[in-house]
C-alpha positions as a LaTeX table, in Angstrom:
\begin{tabular}{lrrr}
\hline
Residue & $x$ (\AA) & $y$ (\AA) & $z$ (\AA) \\
\hline
Met1 & 0.00 & 0.00 & 0.00 \\
Phe2 & 2.80 & 2.42 & 0.83 \\
Glu3 & 4.33 & 1.71 & $-2.57$ \\
Ser4 & 1.16 & 2.84 & $-4.31$ \\
Ile5 & 1.03 & 6.01 & $-2.21$ \\
Ala6 & 4.68 & 6.71 & $-3.00$ \\
Ala7 & 4.03 & 6.12 & $-6.69$ \\
Phe8 & 1.02 & 8.45 & $-6.57$ \\
Trp9 & 3.04 & 11.23 & $-4.91$ \\
Ala10 & 5.92 & 10.69 & $-7.33$ \\
Glu11 & 3.57 & 11.17 & $-10.27$ \\
Tyr12 & 1.12 & 13.79 & $-8.96$ \\
Gly13 & 2.87 & 15.38 & $-5.97$ \\
Asn14 & 4.10 & 18.46 & $-7.83$ \\
Val15 & 0.68 & 19.12 & $-9.35$ \\
Leu16 & $-1.05$ & 18.76 & $-5.97$ \\
Thr17 & 1.39 & 20.98 & $-4.10$ \\
Asp18 & 1.18 & 23.64 & $-6.84$ \\
Gly19 & $-2.61$ & 23.50 & $-6.67$ \\
Val20 & $-2.65$ & 23.80 & $-2.88$ \\
Trp21 & $-0.20$ & 26.71 & $-3.00$ \\
Asp22 & $-2.23$ & 28.52 & $-5.68$ \\
Thr23 & $-5.41$ & 28.00 & $-3.65$ \\
Leu24 & $-3.82$ & 29.39 & $-0.49$ \\
Val25 & $-2.53$ & 32.45 & $-2.36$ \\
Met26 & $-5.99$ & 33.13 & $-3.81$ \\
Val27 & $-7.64$ & 32.75 & $-0.40$ \\
Val28 & $-5.15$ & 35.12 & 1.25 \\
Ile29 & $-5.53$ & 37.74 & $-1.50$ \\
Ser30 & $-9.33$ & 37.59 & $-1.49$ \\
Thr31 & $-9.41$ & 37.74 & 2.31 \\
Ala32 & $-7.16$ & 40.82 & 2.28 \\
Phe33 & $-9.44$ & 42.53 & $-0.25$ \\
Ala34 & $-12.50$ & 41.59 & 1.79 \\
Tyr35 & $-11.01$ & 43.15 & 4.92 \\
Leu36 & $-9.65$ & 46.23 & 3.15 \\
Ile37 & $-12.94$ & 46.96 & 1.40 \\
Gly38 & $-15.54$ & 45.34 & 3.66 \\
Leu39 & $-14.43$ & 46.60 & 7.06 \\
Pro40 & $-14.47$ & 50.33 & 6.24 \\
Leu41 & $-17.70$ & 49.88 & 4.30 \\
Gly42 & $-19.34$ & 48.08 & 7.21 \\
Val43 & $-18.19$ & 50.67 & 9.72 \\
Ala44 & $-19.48$ & 53.47 & 7.50 \\
Leu45 & $-22.84$ & 51.69 & 7.18 \\
Ile46 & $-23.16$ & 51.30 & 10.94 \\
Leu47 & $-22.18$ & 54.91 & 11.59 \\
Thr48 & $-24.54$ & 56.41 & 8.98 \\
Gln49 & $-27.59$ & 54.21 & 9.55 \\
Pro50 & $-30.75$ & 56.01 & 10.75 \\
His51 & $-30.08$ & 55.21 & 14.41 \\
Gly52 & $-26.29$ & 55.31 & 14.12 \\
Ile53 & $-23.77$ & 57.63 & 15.72 \\
Arg54 & $-23.67$ & 59.97 & 12.68 \\
Pro55 & $-26.91$ & 59.36 & 10.74 \\
His56 & $-26.75$ & 60.48 & 7.13 \\
Arg57 & $-29.53$ & 59.21 & 4.90 \\
Gly58 & $-27.84$ & 59.87 & 1.54 \\
Val59 & $-24.53$ & 58.26 & 2.39 \\
Tyr60 & $-26.28$ & 55.31 & 3.99 \\
Arg61 & $-28.49$ & 54.68 & 0.94 \\
Val62 & $-25.52$ & 54.81 & $-1.46$ \\
Leu63 & $-23.42$ & 52.48 & 0.69 \\
Asp64 & $-26.37$ & 50.15 & 1.19 \\
Trp65 & $-26.88$ & 49.98 & $-2.56$ \\
Ile66 & $-23.17$ & 49.23 & $-3.14$ \\
Val67 & $-23.25$ & 46.44 & $-0.55$ \\
Asn68 & $-26.40$ & 44.90 & $-2.04$ \\
Ile69 & $-24.90$ & 44.90 & $-5.55$ \\
Gly70 & $-21.61$ & 43.48 & $-4.25$ \\
Arg71 & $-23.46$ & 40.74 & $-2.39$ \\
Ser72 & $-25.07$ & 39.49 & $-5.59$ \\
Val73 & $-21.80$ & 39.09 & $-7.54$ \\
Pro74 & $-20.92$ & 35.60 & $-6.20$ \\
Phe75 & $-24.38$ & 34.33 & $-7.07$ \\
Leu76 & $-24.11$ & 35.69 & $-10.59$ \\
Ser77 & $-20.83$ & 33.85 & $-11.07$ \\
Leu78 & $-22.42$ & 30.63 & $-9.79$ \\
Ile79 & $-25.28$ & 31.03 & $-12.24$ \\
His80 & $-22.74$ & 31.61 & $-15.01$ \\
Leu81 & $-20.84$ & 28.46 & $-14.01$ \\
Ser82 & $-24.00$ & 26.38 & $-13.95$ \\
Glu83 & $-25.04$ & 27.49 & $-17.43$ \\
Pro84 & $-23.41$ & 24.53 & $-19.26$ \\
Thr85 & $-25.75$ & 22.19 & $-17.38$ \\
Arg86 & $-28.78$ & 24.05 & $-18.70$ \\
Leu87 & $-29.45$ & 21.41 & $-21.34$ \\
Leu88 & $-29.52$ & 18.78 & $-18.62$ \\
Ser89 & $-32.05$ & 20.89 & $-16.68$ \\
Ser90 & $-30.18$ & 20.10 & $-13.50$ \\
Ser91 & $-28.81$ & 23.50 & $-12.54$ \\
Tyr92 & $-30.37$ & 25.64 & $-9.86$ \\
Ala93 & $-30.58$ & 28.63 & $-12.19$ \\
Val94 & $-32.63$ & 26.68 & $-14.72$ \\
Phe95 & $-34.83$ & 25.36 & $-11.92$ \\
Cys96 & $-35.54$ & 28.93 & $-10.77$ \\
Leu97 & $-36.23$ & 30.11 & $-14.31$ \\
Lys98 & $-38.60$ & 27.22 & $-14.97$ \\
Lys99 & $-40.33$ & 27.88 & $-11.66$ \\
Lys100 & $-40.71$ & 31.55 & $-12.55$ \\
Met101 & $-42.08$ & 30.71 & $-16.00$ \\
Thr102 & $-44.84$ & 28.57 & $-14.51$ \\
Tyr103 & $-46.11$ & 31.56 & $-12.51$ \\
Leu104 & $-46.24$ & 33.88 & $-15.53$ \\
\hline
\end{tabular}
């Protein structure tokens, strides 16, 4: 059994370690962007909300709109990724569209 594991690592070890390293780099970069953008945005939302420390309706509405648009981006990418399965009618996006069409 150990021979097969050694053979596997000899053949695929470099590919796996490169993949793990690339994944870790992407996670660290995306986490840094999330903190650098999300933390100030969240603090500004809390401060400018109607019952916040410095309420400001205009700033709050603009920031709220930006956050709501930004929140939908991951779902749009998931819908885009599930598009090739549309012919199989197995993707969630197609399910939602078919469900919506039955109500129209």
